[in-house]
VOTORZA-395383 format. One record per residue (C-alpha): y, x, z; residue in one letter. Coordinates in steps of 0.25 Angstrom, whole numbers, plus 2048, in hexadecimal, padded with zeros to 3 digits. Last residue first. Layout:
% VOTORZA-395383
r Y Y&X X&Z Z&code a
...
***
This chain:
% VOTORZA-395383
r Y 566&X F7A&Z 6BA&code l
r Y 566&X F85&Z 6B0&code i
r Y 564&X F84&Z 6A1&code a
r Y 55E&X F8E&Z 698&code q
r Y 55D&X F8E&Z 688&code y
r Y 56A&X F94&Z 684&code m
r Y 56F&X F97&Z 692&code s
r Y 564&X FA3&Z 692&code d
r Y 565&X FA5&Z 6A2&code r
r Y 569&X FAF&Z 6AB&code g
r Y 578&X FAB&Z 6AF&code s
r Y 573&X F9D&Z 6B0&code k
r Y 567&X FA0&Z 6B9&code a
r Y 570&X FA8&Z 6C3&code s
r Y 579&X F9D&Z 6C4&code g
r Y 56F&X F93&Z 6C7&code g
r Y 569&X F9B&Z 6D2&code a
r Y 576&X F9C&Z 6D9&code s
r Y 579&X F8E&Z 6D7&code d
r Y 56D&X F89&Z 6DD&code g
r Y 55E&X F84&Z 6D9&code e
r Y 559&X F88&Z 6CB&code v
r Y 554&X F7F&Z 6C0&code i
r Y 552&X F87&Z 6B2&code y
r Y 552&X F7F&Z 6A5&code i
r Y 54E&X F83&Z 698&code e
r Y 551&X F80&Z 68A&code s
r Y 549&X F83&Z 67D&code k
r Y 541&X F76&Z 67B&code s
r Y 54D&X F6E&Z 680&code p
r Y 555&X F73&Z 674&code d
r Y 565&X F71&Z 677&code k
r Y 567&X F7F&Z 67B&code s
r Y 574&X F83&Z 682&code r
r Y 56D&X F83&Z 691&code c
r Y 573&X F7A&Z 69C&code d
r Y 578&X F7F&Z 6A8&code a
r Y 575&X F73&Z 6B1&code l
r Y 57D&X F73&Z 6BE&code k
r Y 582&X F64&Z 6BB&code g
r Y 575&X F5E&Z 6BB&code p
r Y 571&X F56&Z 6AF&code l
r Y 575&X F47&Z 6B0&code g
r Y 573&X F44&Z 6A2&code g
r Y 581&X F41&Z 6A0&code l
r Y 585&X F4F&Z 6A6&code d
r Y 57B&X F55&Z 69C&code n
r Y 581&X F4E&Z 690&code a
r Y 58F&X F51&Z 694&code s
r Y 58B&X F60&Z 695&code k
r Y 584&X F5F&Z 687&code r
r Y 590&X F57&Z 682&code r
r Y 59A&X F62&Z 687&code v
r Y 591&X F6E&Z 680&code l
r Y 590&X F66&Z 673&code e
r Y 59F&X F65&Z 672&code r
r Y 5A1&X F74&Z 676&code a
r Y 597&X F78&Z 66B&code k
r Y 59E&X F6E&Z 660&code r
r Y 5AB&X F74&Z 664&code a
r Y 5A6&X F82&Z 663&code a
r Y 59F&X F7F&Z 655&code t
r Y 5AE&X F79&Z 651&code r
r Y 5B5&X F86&Z 656&code a
r Y 5AC&X F8E&Z 64F&code h
r Y 5AD&X F86&Z 641&code a
r Y 5BC&X F86&Z 644&code s
r Y 5BC&X F95&Z 644&code s
r Y 5B3&X F96&Z 637&code i
r Y 5BD&X F8D&Z 630&code a
r Y 5C9&X F97&Z 634&code k
r Y 5C0&X FA3&Z 630&code t
r Y 5BE&X F9B&Z 623&code v
r Y 5CD&X F9A&Z 620&code i
r Y 5D0&X FA7&Z 625&code t
r Y 5C6&X FAD&Z 61D&code k
r Y 5CA&X FA6&Z 610&code a
r Y 5D9&X FA9&Z 613&code d
r Y 5D4&X FBA&Z 611&code a
r Y 5CB&X FB7&Z 606&code p
r Y 5D5&X FAF&Z 5FD&code n
r Y 5CE&X FB1&Z 5EE&code a
r Y 5C0&X FAE&Z 5F3&code e
r Y 5C6&X FA1&Z 5FC&code f
r Y 5CE&X F9D&Z 5F0&code w
r Y 5C3&X F9D&Z 5E6&code y
r Y 5B9&X F96&Z 5EF&code t
r Y 5C4&X F8C&Z 5F2&code l
r Y 5C7&X F8A&Z 5E3&code h
r Y 5B9&X F87&Z 5DE&code e
r Y 5B4&X F7E&Z 5EA&code n
r Y 5C1&X F76&Z 5EA&code c
r Y 5BF&X F73&Z 5DB&code a
r Y 5B0&X F70&Z 5DC&code k
r Y 5B2&X F67&Z 5EA&code q
r Y 5BE&X F60&Z 5E2&code v
r Y 5B6&X F5C&Z 5D5&code f
r Y 5AA&X F59&Z 5DD&code s
r Y 5B2&X F4F&Z 5E7&code r
r Y 5BA&X F49&Z 5DB&code v
r Y 5AE&X F44&Z 5D5&code e
r Y 5AC&X F3B&Z 5E0&code t
r Y 5B9&X F33&Z 5DE&code n
r Y 5BB&X F2D&Z 5EC&code g
r Y 5C9&X F31&Z 5F1&code l
r Y 5CD&X F2C&Z 5FE&code k
r Y 5DA&X F25&Z 603&code t
r Y 5DD&X F1D&Z 5F8&code k
r Y 5E1&X F11&Z 5FF&code t
r Y 5D9&X F06&Z 5F8&code q
r Y 5CC&X F0D&Z 5FD&code g
r Y 5C5&X F19&Z 5F6&code e
r Y 5CD&X F20&Z 5EC&code f
r Y 5C6&X F22&Z 5DD&code q
r Y 5D0&X F2C&Z 5D6&code p
r Y 5D0&X F2B&Z 5C6&code e
r Y 5D7&X F37&Z 5C0&code r
r Y 5D6&X F3F&Z 5CD&code v
r Y 5E0&X F48&Z 5D4&code r
r Y 5DB&X F4F&Z 5E0&code v
r Y 5E3&X F56&Z 5EB&code s
r Y 5DD&X F5C&Z 5F7&code v
r Y 5E8&X F62&Z 601&code i
r Y 5E3&X F6B&Z 60C&code a
r Y 5E7&X F70&Z 61A&code a
r Y 5DC&X F76&Z 621&code l
r Y 5DC&X F7A&Z 630&code g
r Y 5CD&X F77&Z 632&code e
r Y 5C8&X F73&Z 623&code r
r Y 5BD&X F7E&Z 624&code i
r Y 5B7&X F7A&Z 632&code d
r Y 5B8&X F6B&Z 62E&code d
r Y 5B0&X F6E&Z 621&code g
r Y 5A5&X F75&Z 629&code t
r Y 5A3&X F83&Z 62A&code l
r Y 595&X F87&Z 626&code n
r Y 58A&X F8C&Z 630&code g
r Y 58D&X F97&Z 63B&code d
r Y 57F&X F9D&Z 639&code k
r Y 585&X FA2&Z 62D&code e
r Y 590&X FAB&Z 633&code k
r Y 59F&X FA9&Z 62E&code f
r Y 5A8&X FB1&Z 624&code l
r Y 59C&X FB6&Z 61C&code k
r Y 5A4&X FB6&Z 60F&code k
r Y 59B&X FAF&Z 608&code d
r Y 599&X FA6&Z 614&code k
r Y 5A7&X FA3&Z 616&code a
r Y 5AA&X FA1&Z 607&code y
r Y 59E&X F97&Z 607&code k
r Y 5A3&X F8F&Z 613&code n
r Y 5B2&X F8E&Z 60E&code v
r Y 5AD&X F8A&Z 600&code v
r Y 5A4&X F7F&Z 604&code t
r Y 5AC&X F79&Z 60F&code t
r Y 5B9&X F79&Z 605&code l
r Y 5B0&X F72&Z 5FA&code a
r Y 5AB&X F68&Z 603&code a
r Y 5BA&X F65&Z 609&code r
r Y 5C0&X F64&Z 5FB&code f
r Y 5B5&X F5B&Z 5F4&code g
r Y 5B6&X F52&Z 600&code e
r Y 5C6&X F51&Z 5FF&code e
r Y 5C5&X F4D&Z 5F0&code h
r Y 5B9&X F43&Z 5F3&code t
r Y 5C1&X F3B&Z 5FD&code g
r Y 5CB&X F3D&Z 608&code g
r Y 5CF&X F32&Z 611&code e
r Y 5DE&X F35&Z 610&code h
r Y 5DE&X F36&Z 601&code t
r Y 5EC&X F38&Z 5FF&code n
r Y 5EF&X F34&Z 5F1&code i
r Y 5F6&X F3F&Z 5E7&code t
r Y 5EA&X F3C&Z 5DE&code n
r Y 5E0&X F3E&Z 5E7&code a
r Y 5E5&X F45&Z 5F5&code f
r Y 5DE&X F4C&Z 600&code s
r Y 5E4&X F51&Z 60D&code h
r Y 5DC&X F5D&Z 616&code v
r Y 5E3&X F60&Z 623&code s
r Y 5D9&X F66&Z 62B&code e
r Y 5DA&X F69&Z 63A&code s
r Y 5D9&X F75&Z 642&code y
r Y 5E6&X F7D&Z 63F&code g
r Y 5E7&X F8B&Z 63A&code a
r Y 5E9&X F86&Z 62C&code n
r Y 5E2&X F87&Z 61F&code w
r Y 5E9&X F85&Z 611&code q
r Y 5E4&X F7B&Z 606&code m
r Y 5EA&X F75&Z 5F9&code a
r Y 5E1&X F6D&Z 5F0&code v
r Y 5E3&X F68&Z 5E2&code e
r Y 5D9&X F60&Z 5DA&code l
r Y 5D9&X F59&Z 5CC&code q
r Y 5D0&X F4F&Z 5C6&code q
r Y 5CE&X F47&Z 5B8&code g
r Y 5C3&X F51&Z 5B5&code a
r Y 5C5&X F5E&Z 5BE&code g
r Y 5D1&X F67&Z 5C3&code t
r Y 5D2&X F6F&Z 5CF&code g
r Y 5DF&X F75&Z 5D7&code t
r Y 5E0&X F7F&Z 5E1&code f
r Y 5E8&X F82&Z 5EE&code r
r Y 5E5&X F8A&Z 5FB&code v
r Y 5F2&X F8C&Z 602&code v
r Y 5F6&X F9B&Z 604&code s
r Y 5F9&X FA0&Z 612&code n
r Y 5EC&X FA0&Z 61B&code h
r Y 5EB&X F9B&Z 629&code i
r Y 5F5&X F90&Z 628&code p
r Y 5FD&X F8E&Z 634&code q
r Y 5FF&X F7E&Z 635&code k
r Y 60D&X F77&Z 635&code t
r Y 60F&X F78&Z 626&code r
r Y 600&X F76&Z 624&code n
r Y 601&X F69&Z 61D&code l
r Y 60D&X F6D&Z 616&code h
r Y 608&X F7A&Z 612&code r
r Y 5FB&X F71&Z 60D&code v
r Y 605&X F67&Z 604&code f
r Y 60D&X F74&Z 5FE&code d
r Y 601&X F79&Z 5F9&code e
r Y 5FD&X F6B&Z 5F3&code l
r Y 60A&X F6B&Z 5EB&code g
r Y 611&X F78&Z 5EB&code g
r Y 61E&X F73&Z 5E5&code p
r Y 61F&X F69&Z 5F0&code y
r Y 62A&X F5E&Z 5EE&code h
r Y 62C&X F53&Z 5F8&code f
r Y 63B&X F4F&Z 5FA&code t
r Y 640&X F46&Z 605&code r
r Y 64C&X F3F&Z 605&code p
r Y 655&X F3F&Z 611&code k
r Y 656&X F32&Z 618&code a
r Y 64A&X F33&Z 621&code n
r Y 651&X F3F&Z 627&code e
r Y 65E&X F37&Z 62A&code a
r Y 656&X F2C&Z 630&code g
r Y 64F&X F36&Z 63A&code e
r Y 65C&X F3D&Z 63E&code p
r Y 662&X F2E&Z 640&code t
r Y 66E&X F29&Z 638&code d
r Y 664&X F22&Z 62E&code a
r Y 65C&X F1C&Z 638&code m
r Y 663&X F0F&Z 638&code e
r Y 65E&X F0C&Z 629&code d
r Y 663&X F0D&Z 61C&code a
r Y 664&X F1D&Z 61B&code t
r Y 655&X F1F&Z 61F&code a
r Y 650&X F13&Z 616&code r
r Y 654&X F1B&Z 60A&code e
r Y 648&X F24&Z 60C&code d
r Y 646&X F2F&Z 602&code a
r Y 63A&X F36&Z 5FC&code l
r Y 63A&X F3F&Z 5F1&code v
r Y 62E&X F44&Z 5EA&code i
r Y 62E&X F51&Z 5E2&code t
r Y 621&X F54&Z 5DA&code l
r Y 61F&X F63&Z 5D7&code g
r Y 610&X F62&Z 5DD&code q
r Y 60B&X F54&Z 5DE&code n
r Y 603&X F54&Z 5EB&code l
r Y 60D&X F5A&Z 5F4&code f
r Y 617&X F50&Z 5EE&code a
r Y 60E&X F44&Z 5F0&code m
r Y 60B&X F49&Z 5FE&code e
r Y 61A&X F49&Z 601&code q
r Y 61C&X F3C&Z 5FC&code m
r Y 610&X F36&Z 604&code r
r Y 615&X F3C&Z 611&code r
r Y 623&X F37&Z 60E&code a
r Y 61F&X F29&Z 60B&code v
r Y 618&X F29&Z 61A&code t
r Y 625&X F2F&Z 61F&code e
r Y 62E&X F25&Z 61A&code l
r Y 626&X F19&Z 61F&code n
r Y 629&X F0D&Z 616&code f
r Y 62D&X F00&Z 61C&code t
r Y 626&X EF3&Z 615&code t
r Y 61E&X EF0&Z 621&code t
r Y 610&X EE5&Z 622&code e
r Y 611&X EE5&Z 612&code f
r Y 60E&X EDB&Z 609&code i
r Y 619&X ED1&Z 60B&code e
r Y 622&X EDC&Z 60E&code p
r Y 621&X EDF&Z 5FF&code d
r Y 624&X EEE&Z 5FD&code p
r Y 631&X EF1&Z 5F6&code w
r Y 631&X EFA&Z 5E9&code f
r Y 639&X F03&Z 5E1&code r
r Y 633&X F0B&Z 5D5&code t
r Y 63B&X F16&Z 5CE&code t
r Y 634&X F1B&Z 5C1&code n
r Y 635&X F27&Z 5B8&code g
r Y 63C&X F2D&Z 5AB&code t
r Y 64B&X F32&Z 5AA&code r
r Y 651&X F32&Z 59C&code r
r Y 658&X F24&Z 59E&code t
r Y 65D&X F18&Z 595&code p
r Y 662&X F0D&Z 59D&code a
r Y 65A&X F01&Z 5A1&code g
r Y 64C&X EFA&Z 59D&code r
r Y 64A&X EEE&Z 5A6&code v
r Y 63B&X EE9&Z 5A9&code l
r Y 63D&X EDA&Z 5AC&code e
r Y 639&X ED6&Z 5BB&code e
r Y 62A&X ED9&Z 5BF&code p
r Y 623&X ED0&Z 5CB&code k
r Y 61C&X ED8&Z 5D5&code a
r Y 624&X ED2&Z 5E0&code r
r Y 632&X ED5&Z 5D9&code l
r Y 630&X EE0&Z 5CF&code y
r Y 63C&X EE7&Z 5C9&code n
r Y 63D&X EEF&Z 5BC&code q
r Y 645&X EFA&Z 5B6&code t
r Y 646&X F03&Z 5AA&code w
r Y 64E&X F0E&Z 5A8&code h
r Y 64D&X F14&Z 59A&code y
r Y 648&X F20&Z 591&code g
r Y 63A&X F1C&Z 590&code d
r Y 639&X F1C&Z 59F&code r
r Y 641&X F1B&Z 5AB&code d
r Y 63B&X F10&Z 5B4&code i
r Y 641&X F09&Z 5C0&code e
r Y 638&X F00&Z 5C8&code l
r Y 63C&X EF5&Z 5D3&code e
r Y 631&X EF0&Z 5DB&code v
r Y 633&X EE4&Z 5E4&code r
r Y 62C&X EDC&Z 5F0&code t
r Y 621&X EE6&Z 5EE&code s
r Y 612&X EE5&Z 5EF&code l
r Y 60F&X EE2&Z 5E1&code a
r Y 618&X EEC&Z 5DB&code n
r Y 612&X EF7&Z 5E4&code v
r Y 604&X EF2&Z 5E0&code v
r Y 608&X EF2&Z 5D2&code s
r Y 60E&X F00&Z 5D3&code l
r Y 601&X F06&Z 5D9&code g
r Y 5F7&X F00&Z 5D2&code v
r Y 5F2&X F0C&Z 5C9&code g
r Y 5E7&X F10&Z 5D3&code n
r Y 5F2&X F0F&Z 5DF&code l
r Y 5FA&X F1D&Z 5DC&code g
r Y 5F5&X F2B&Z 5D9&code g
r Y 5F2&X F2F&Z 5CC&code s
r Y 5EB&X F38&Z 5C3&code v
r Y 5EB&X F3C&Z 5B3&code a
r Y 5F6&X F33&Z 5B2&code y
r Y 5FA&X F2C&Z 5A5&code t
r Y 5EE&X F31&Z 59C&code q
r Y 5E4&X F2C&Z 5A8&code s
r Y 5E9&X F1F&Z 5A6&code d
r Y 5E6&X F16&Z 5B2&code f
r Y 5F1&X F1B&Z 5BA&code k
r Y 5FA&X F18&Z 5B0&code g
r Y 5FD&X F0A&Z 5B5&code g
r Y 5F6&X EFC&Z 5B7&code a
r Y 5EB&X EFA&Z 5C2&code h
r Y 5F3&X EED&Z 5C7&code l
r Y 5FD&X EE7&Z 5BD&code v
r Y 60B&X EE4&Z 5C2&code t
r Y 613&X EF2&Z 5C3&code m
r Y 60C&X EFA&Z 5B8&code v
r Y 60B&X EEE&Z 5AF&code v
r Y 61A&X EEC&Z 5B2&code e
r Y 61D&X EFA&Z 5AE&code v
r Y 615&X EF9&Z 5A1&code t
r Y 61F&X EEE&Z 59D&code p
r Y 618&X EE0&Z 59A&code i
r Y 60F&X EDC&Z 58E&code g
r Y 602&X EDF&Z 594&code l
r Y 601&X EEB&Z 589&code e
r Y 60D&X EF2&Z 590&code h
r Y 61B&X EF1&Z 58C&code m
r Y 623&X EFE&Z 58F&code e
r Y 628&X F02&Z 59D&code v
r Y 620&X F0E&Z 5A0&code p
r Y 620&X F12&Z 5AF&code i
r Y 62A&X F1E&Z 5AF&code g
r Y 627&X F2C&Z 5AB&code r
r Y 628&X F33&Z 5B8&code g
r Y 635&X F37&Z 5C0&code d
r Y 632&X F2F&Z 5CC&code d
r Y 639&X F24&Z 5D5&code a
r Y 633&X F1D&Z 5E1&code v
r Y 63B&X F12&Z 5E8&code e
r Y 636&X F0C&Z 5F6&code v
r Y 63C&X EFF&Z 5FC&code g
r Y 640&X EFB&Z 60A&code g
r Y 64F&X EF8&Z 608&code d
r Y 653&X F07&Z 60A&code a
r Y 64A&X F0D&Z 5FF&code l
r Y 63F&X F17&Z 603&code l
r Y 640&X F20&Z 5F7&code t
r Y 636&X F28&Z 5EF&code v
r Y 63A&X F32&Z 5E5&code d
r Y 62F&X F38&Z 5DB&code v
r Y 632&X F45&Z 5D4&code r
r Y 629&X F4D&Z 5C9&code t
r Y 624&X F43&Z 5C0&code a
r Y 61C&X F44&Z 5B3&code y
r Y 612&X F4E&Z 5B6&code g
r Y 606&X F43&Z 5B7&code a
r Y 605&X F47&Z 5C6&code m
r Y 615&X F43&Z 5C5&code a
r Y 613&X F36&Z 5C0&code e
r Y 607&X F33&Z 5C9&code d
r Y 610&X F36&Z 5D4&code v
r Y 61B&X F2B&Z 5CF&code s
r Y 60F&X F22&Z 5D0&code n
r Y 60A&X F27&Z 5DE&code d
r Y 61A&X F25&Z 5E3&code v
r Y 617&X F15&Z 5DE&code i
r Y 60A&X F15&Z 5E5&code e
r Y 60E&X F1E&Z 5F2&code r
r Y 619&X F15&Z 5F5&code v
r Y 611&X F08&Z 5F5&code l
r Y 606&X F0F&Z 5FD&code q
r Y 611&X F0F&Z 608&code h
r Y 611&X F00&Z 60A&code l
r Y 601&X F01&Z 609&code g
r Y 601&X F0B&Z 616&code r
r Y 60C&X F04&Z 61D&code e
r Y 604&X EF7&Z 61D&code g
r Y 600&X EED&Z 611&code t
r Y 5F4&X EF5&Z 610&code d
r Y 5ED&X F02&Z 608&code a
r Y 5F2&X EFC&Z 5FA&code i
r Y 5EB&X EF5&Z 5EF&code y
r Y 5E1&X EED&Z 5F5&code m
r Y 5E8&X EEB&Z 601&code g
r Y 5F3&X EE3&Z 5F9&code p
r Y 5EB&X ED8&Z 5F8&code r
r Y 5F3&X ECC&Z 5F4&code k
r Y 5FF&X ED4&Z 5F0&code r
r Y 5F6&X EDD&Z 5E7&code v
r Y 5EF&X ED1&Z 5E1&code a
r Y 5FC&X ECA&Z 5DD&code e
r Y 5FF&X ED8&Z 5D6&code l
r Y 5F8&X ED2&Z 5C9&code g
r Y 5F0&X EC6&Z 5CB&code e
r Y 5E8&X EC0&Z 5D6&code l
r Y 5DE&X EB6&Z 5D2&code v
r Y 5DB&X EAE&Z 5DD&code t
r Y 5CE&X EA5&Z 5DE&code v
r Y 5D0&X E98&Z 5E6&code s
r Y 5D4&X E8F&Z 5D9&code s
r Y 5C7&X E92&Z 5D4&code a
r Y 5C0&X E8B&Z 5E0&code d
r Y 5BF&X E8E&Z 5EF&code y
r Y 5C8&X E84&Z 5F7&code g
r Y 5BE&X E7A&Z 5FB&code p
r Y 5AF&X E80&Z 5FA&code e
r Y 5AA&X E7D&Z 5ED&code p
r Y 5A0&X E70&Z 5EC&code t
r Y 591&X E70&Z 5EB&code t
r Y 589&X E65&Z 5E8&code p
r Y 57D&X E63&Z 5F1&code k
r Y 571&X E69&Z 5EC&code r
r Y 566&X E5C&Z 5EA&code s
r Y 55A&X E5E&Z 5F5&code h
r Y 54D&X E58&Z 5EF&code k
r Y 544&X E51&Z 5FA&code a
r Y 537&X E57&Z 5FB&code a
r Y 52B&X E4E&Z 5F7&code m
***
């Protein structure tokens, strides 16, 4: 009779019980795992804090309520961002605290989730202000709204009292913050990194004025140097031409091959498109894409739609106008984009960014929207500007010829290398055909006989050894 085996009573592993399960509430989760909310805790993540605050101000501009944003790198290491928008609401929220406190301390709280407040927005999916608050030692808010000047400070994300000050007619926000050195590897902001982003924002928001100042330059030892004096001057970014000015800026050191900048817009259900482009005599492309003013370095569906439409339109135009021979085949996208400077900017109501750092747009519906809009507008532009269109196509054809010649040269070098590696005699005059069934080899004795044979052969099919 088999012995019965009784199950040994199990006991929990030591150290793992209900008390081991930690619930991170509010902004504590952000401080514990900052990489889930910003790019990293290095320079990139540090500068993202500035972008998040500025994005909120730009959202006001995109909604038509702000015209100017002032960004100041403070002498003590903090950053100040001021705008002339509507100001963060200060009335009591249904949670029982002032609305501004909800925005500053509750993740995923903000006007970005209400389509009636912002049709489109940048920022960190509605967590920008609260994340900046969580990752700073101190945040100071000044709000002009509802006829009064309001102030509130936060120490390590904890709110102090919201204070109503003097009456005022102006509206807007002023936000000052100091990044937490316990979180970030460095808390020193790079002026040029901030300046590049501010310039991009001004280009992308036609008519918006962004002023950048660096108070550190007047406070440090470099104040008396030429570089320090230059940095101390406020920089004003204001581009009435918007994306057209952006493209001309990209081509400022190039030689454009047509005078006008191709520019058009498109609208769809919850989607807006703006494109500006111009070819230059150079050999490299400079195509930059943005989604809700966020630089999508890795591209995405909007850029895919643009590239597909451009390749289709140029090939169709070239064929219809008989600008290249049928046997040459289609121009590739690389051929067409050689020397192209272009900005593709979309604004989407609910953007889907792949990854935490927002560098690639993933909305599938955006590709077809952009491709259709670009097809229509580019087709019209090429037909309406035949001289410029021919210049552009001619450059693309030249690029294709250069590509083909380079490919043949590579094949020749590789073939010679293969022959050398295979131990073939150095005096072999090979044929060009790669089909063994059609190739012949003649073996002759002496250089003089070889010379005569080479001059009389069909080099396509006949080799001489």
